Backbone as CSV, one residue per row, in Angstrom:
resi,resn,N_x,N_y,N_z,CA_x,CA_y,CA_z,C_x,C_y,C_z
1,MET,90.622,74.027,162.257,90.471,73.300,160.778,90.405,74.426,159.596
2,ASN,89.905,75.542,159.898,89.827,76.634,158.776,91.101,77.157,158.478
3,TRP,91.835,77.244,159.561,93.384,77.874,159.269,94.191,76.750,158.588
4,LEU,93.962,75.544,158.820,94.681,74.571,157.960,94.243,74.590,156.482
5,ILE,93.137,74.667,156.236,92.612,75.024,154.757,93.302,75.998,154.152
6,PHE,93.262,77.205,154.940,93.801,78.585,154.481,95.178,78.256,154.221
7,GLY,96.025,77.523,155.125,97.419,77.559,154.731,97.966,76.725,153.712
8,GLY,97.015,75.699,153.441,97.129,74.648,152.286,96.918,75.462,151.149
9,SER,95.767,76.186,151.052,95.549,77.077,149.705,96.530,78.056,149.511
10,LEU,96.963,78.657,150.513,98.080,79.709,150.310,99.194,79.080,149.805
11,ALA,99.844,77.935,150.414,100.805,77.218,150.008,100.796,76.810,148.443
12,ALA,99.571,76.311,147.996,99.252,75.968,146.753,99.265,76.992,145.731
13,ILE,98.958,78.192,146.068,98.833,79.361,145.218,100.217,79.810,144.982
14,LEU,101.146,79.784,146.048,102.426,80.248,145.946,103.327,79.241,144.971
15,ILE,102.930,77.771,145.242,103.617,76.959,144.444,103.218,76.913,143.002
16,LEU,102.094,77.284,142.709,101.702,77.530,141.236,102.281,78.747,140.557
17,THR,102.360,79.843,141.582,102.955,81.175,141.065,104.488,80.786,140.803
18,GLY,105.159,80.098,141.652,106.582,79.728,141.559,106.597,78.880,140.056
19,ILE,105.728,78.009,139.942,105.921,77.148,138.567,105.550,78.209,137.364
20,ALA,104.689,78.950,137.421,104.382,80.027,136.324,105.457,81.141,136.045
21,TRP,106.202,81.315,137.284,107.445,82.280,137.034,108.516,81.460,136.398
22,ALA,108.700,80.186,136.912,109.831,79.359,136.244,109.742,79.105,134.805
23,LEU,108.552,78.954,134.384,108.185,78.936,132.994,107.884,80.012,131.992
24,ARG,108.264,81.042,132.701,107.992,82.474,131.972,106.637,82.679,131.574
25,LEU,105.572,82.374,132.027,104.276,82.668,131.713,103.910,83.682,132.226
26,GLY,103.032,84.621,131.319,102.692,85.843,131.665,103.441,86.938,131.818
27,ARG,104.449,86.852,131.198,105.466,88.019,131.207,105.192,88.981,130.157
28,GLY,104.105,88.947,129.517,103.761,90.074,128.818,103.895,89.470,127.028
29,THR,103.849,90.376,126.389,104.081,89.901,124.787,105.553,90.383,124.319
30,ALA,106.027,89.645,123.615,107.329,90.148,122.944,107.011,91.008,121.874
31,ARG,108.158,91.655,121.209,108.091,92.863,120.388,109.541,92.721,119.526
32,ILE,109.211,92.920,118.172,110.431,93.166,117.413,110.646,94.608,117.010
33,ASP,111.676,94.983,117.655,111.803,96.407,117.628,112.725,96.935,116.445
34,GLU,113.778,96.235,116.201,114.760,96.563,115.163,115.282,95.433,114.397
35,PRO,115.506,95.754,113.159,116.046,94.621,112.169,117.094,93.630,112.757
36,GLU,117.913,94.314,113.578,119.028,93.471,114.225,118.548,92.450,115.042
37,ASP,117.256,92.830,115.756,116.552,91.838,116.716,116.214,90.870,115.750
38,ALA,115.665,91.061,114.608,115.157,89.915,113.952,116.063,89.047,113.223
39,ILE,117.040,89.873,112.776,118.239,88.822,112.275,118.875,87.955,113.267
40,ARG,118.993,88.424,114.627,119.585,87.622,115.701,118.444,86.264,115.996
41,GLU,117.239,86.658,116.078,116.292,85.621,116.217,116.296,84.672,115.267
42,ALA,116.416,85.009,113.991,116.456,84.203,112.720,117.773,83.262,112.691
43,ASP,118.824,83.786,112.972,120.182,83.101,113.151,120.000,82.165,113.983
44,ALA,119.403,82.280,115.370,119.383,81.543,116.430,118.532,80.189,116.198
45,ALA,117.399,80.561,115.465,116.318,79.590,115.299,116.575,78.587,113.925
46,ILE,117.090,79.077,113.149,117.245,78.370,111.773,118.600,78.067,111.533
47,ALA,118.908,76.404,111.554,120.273,76.003,111.362,121.025,76.335,110.229
48,GLY,122.261,77.040,110.251,123.023,77.472,108.812,122.303,78.752,108.336
49,PHE,121.620,79.318,108.942,120.841,80.606,108.399,121.865,81.750,109.157
50,ARG,122.173,82.620,108.119,123.018,83.880,108.539,122.225,85.073,107.940
51,GLY,121.240,85.886,108.616,120.641,87.076,108.006,121.518,88.071,107.615
52,GLU,121.210,88.611,106.466,121.853,89.902,106.130,121.141,91.119,106.144
53,SER,119.899,90.856,105.805,118.955,92.167,105.935,117.766,91.945,106.435
54,ALA,117.002,92.622,106.934,115.640,92.479,107.539,114.636,93.806,107.549
55,ILE,113.375,93.366,107.545,112.439,94.409,107.772,111.503,94.158,108.847
56,VAL,110.965,95.119,109.653,110.085,94.775,110.672,108.966,95.752,110.227
57,GLY,107.814,95.176,110.502,106.506,95.717,110.480,106.362,96.817,111.390
58,THR,105.529,97.763,111.149,105.201,99.026,111.884,104.874,98.827,113.271
59,ASP,104.000,97.650,113.390,103.535,97.208,114.877,104.435,96.424,115.606
60,GLY,105.713,96.022,115.054,106.614,95.340,115.802,106.196,93.849,115.855
61,GLN,105.107,93.378,115.345,104.652,92.070,115.510,105.330,90.977,114.607
62,ALA,105.807,91.435,113.535,106.225,90.434,112.581,107.553,91.035,111.793
63,ALA,108.465,90.153,111.254,109.529,90.652,110.475,109.930,89.714,109.409
64,LEU,110.654,90.132,108.482,111.086,89.170,107.206,112.509,89.403,107.233
65,VAL,113.410,88.123,107.039,114.855,88.235,107.219,115.289,87.567,105.999
66,VAL,116.346,87.946,105.217,116.810,87.286,104.002,118.327,87.147,104.312
67,ASP,118.934,86.019,103.869,120.414,85.798,103.984,120.812,85.888,102.521
68,GLY,122.365,85.650,102.413,123.262,85.857,101.088,122.633,84.715,100.191
69,ARG,122.163,83.809,100.545,121.967,82.616,99.597,120.410,82.562,99.194
70,GLY,119.596,83.737,99.505,118.208,83.854,98.983,117.252,83.030,99.942
71,ARG,117.583,82.576,101.061,116.766,82.044,102.079,116.078,83.116,102.707
72,VAL,114.506,82.897,103.088,113.949,83.749,103.595,113.156,83.210,104.881
73,VAL,113.128,84.245,105.870,112.595,83.549,107.170,111.681,84.694,107.653
74,ALA,110.400,84.124,108.023,109.488,85.026,108.648,109.466,84.795,110.209
75,LEU,109.462,85.959,110.850,109.179,85.954,112.079,107.888,86.690,112.738
76,LYS,107.128,86.036,113.700,105.900,86.335,114.190,105.932,86.364,115.767
77,VAL,105.373,87.253,116.190,105.352,87.263,117.743,104.031,86.459,118.180
78,HIS,104.521,85.589,119.035,103.485,84.477,119.713,103.534,84.502,121.169
79,GLY,102.621,85.358,121.752,102.608,85.568,123.081,103.962,86.242,123.543
80,ALA,104.713,85.586,124.514,105.871,86.282,125.049,107.028,85.607,124.261
81,ARG,106.826,84.894,123.238,107.914,84.443,122.278,107.806,84.817,120.985
82,ILE,108.908,84.514,120.098,109.097,84.917,118.469,109.101,83.573,117.963
83,ALA,108.027,83.231,117.227,108.118,82.107,116.333,108.740,82.385,115.001
84,VAL,109.517,81.375,114.553,110.364,81.820,113.258,110.245,80.398,112.335
85,ARG,109.877,80.842,111.078,109.721,79.754,109.994,110.449,80.243,108.901
86,GLU,111.062,79.125,108.104,111.779,79.545,106.796,110.630,79.275,105.613
87,ILE,110.597,80.196,104.785,109.270,80.277,104.013,110.013,80.337,102.522
88,ILE,108.961,80.361,101.566,109.176,80.409,100.105,108.827,81.776,99.645
89,TRP,109.968,82.365,98.909,109.688,83.805,98.724,108.507,84.294,97.860
90,GLN,107.928,83.147,97.124,106.735,83.459,96.350,105.498,83.669,97.109
91,LYS,105.541,83.021,98.426,104.301,83.198,99.175,104.313,84.803,99.767
92,VAL,105.147,85.718,99.741,104.903,87.137,100.120,104.114,87.689,99.093
93,ARG,103.210,88.608,99.488,102.362,89.325,98.408,101.925,90.482,99.266
94,ALA,101.729,91.472,98.327,101.220,92.775,98.910,99.694,92.659,99.029
95,VAL,99.199,93.432,100.281,97.637,93.694,100.640,97.758,95.019,101.063
96,PRO,96.541,95.388,101.112,96.299,97.027,101.599,96.912,97.260,102.890
97,ALA,97.092,96.388,103.907,97.617,96.920,105.324,99.112,96.501,105.269
98,GLY,99.813,95.827,104.081,101.128,95.821,104.199,101.560,94.670,103.338
99,MET,102.342,93.785,103.800,102.757,92.365,103.058,102.225,91.233,103.790
100,MET,101.684,90.465,103.169,101.148,89.213,103.800,102.008,87.987,103.263
101,ILE,102.447,87.085,104.330,103.114,86.054,103.966,102.306,84.794,104.454
102,ASP,102.211,83.892,103.524,101.198,82.629,103.686,102.398,81.538,103.715
103,THR,102.581,81.031,105.065,103.501,80.211,105.549,103.292,78.767,105.147
104,GLY,101.807,78.592,104.903,101.591,77.242,104.384,101.279,76.330,105.604
105,GLU,101.386,76.808,106.680,101.332,75.995,108.010,100.094,76.584,108.777
106,ARG,99.051,75.641,109.142,97.945,75.984,109.766,98.328,76.608,111.135
107,ARG,99.198,75.853,111.945,99.371,76.122,113.357,100.246,77.769,113.296
108,PHE,101.059,77.932,112.451,101.672,79.148,112.251,100.978,80.199,111.560
109,GLY,100.199,79.823,110.666,99.178,80.911,110.170,100.058,81.943,109.326
110,SER,99.155,82.739,108.726,99.789,83.688,108.075,100.517,84.929,108.911
111,VAL,101.209,85.600,108.174,102.047,86.849,108.958,101.769,87.910,108.095
112,LEU,101.468,89.240,108.767,101.287,90.204,108.152,102.302,91.337,108.668
113,LEU,102.970,91.769,107.590,104.113,93.013,108.063,103.347,94.207,107.747
114,ALA,103.057,94.770,108.869,102.025,95.931,108.696,102.895,97.248,108.299
115,GLY,102.215,97.923,107.300,103.050,99.209,107.087,104.133,99.000,105.982
116,VAL,104.417,97.697,105.660,105.524,97.355,104.767,105.063,97.377,103.145
117,THR,105.682,97.998,102.237,105.295,98.244,101.075,106.149,97.179,100.151
118,ALA,105.862,97.393,98.963,106.627,96.336,97.747,107.906,97.127,97.779
119,LEU,107.986,98.429,97.855,109.163,98.918,97.563,110.120,98.716,98.785
120,HIS,109.661,98.464,99.961,110.581,98.272,101.086,111.044,96.799,100.871
121,ILE,110.199,95.915,100.515,110.762,94.457,100.007,111.788,94.348,98.981
122,ARG,111.589,95.251,97.931,112.576,95.320,96.607,113.934,96.033,97.356
123,GLN,114.003,96.665,98.322,115.156,97.333,98.925,115.893,96.164,99.812
124,LEU,114.913,95.283,100.325,115.340,94.148,101.331,115.898,93.231,100.539
125,ALA,115.575,92.747,99.440,116.213,91.721,98.703,116.152,91.936,97.091
126,PRO,116.840,92.759,96.580,116.731,93.045,95.305,117.158,92.035,94.295
127,GLN,117.869,90.969,94.958,118.285,89.614,93.978,117.036,88.802,93.971
128,LEU,116.026,88.779,95.125,114.870,88.191,94.854,113.713,88.753,94.018
129,THR,113.678,90.073,93.868,112.569,90.657,93.385,112.834,91.191,91.778
130,ALA,113.845,90.723,91.331,114.153,91.233,90.074,112.979,90.835,89.181
131,VAL,112.664,91.697,88.201,111.521,91.689,87.080,112.093,91.250,85.935
């Protein structure tokens, strides 16, 4: 009887491991390494969006992408995936740690572009930062 319970438990563990593998759970965390990666993710996630320039936070956890029509997209690492939202440009503000983006969505939360300064933002989208 003990071997039957052991075998059943082992089979259940293997089945659950297979399900977790199929769902890509526990594969570590994603990272945004290059501006090109951010543009590719934004283009794929937002219909009709064609990113032209991007900036990535120094920690690789967030990015900001701008297209030629002035649309702005924020990217944020969320576990093993990258979450993408279109934002309003006026929601980007400077904080001591970098640039903070208030998305207005409780579930998505705020996005911090670590190590990014206002100068970087002006270079990213001069048409949006005209004074």
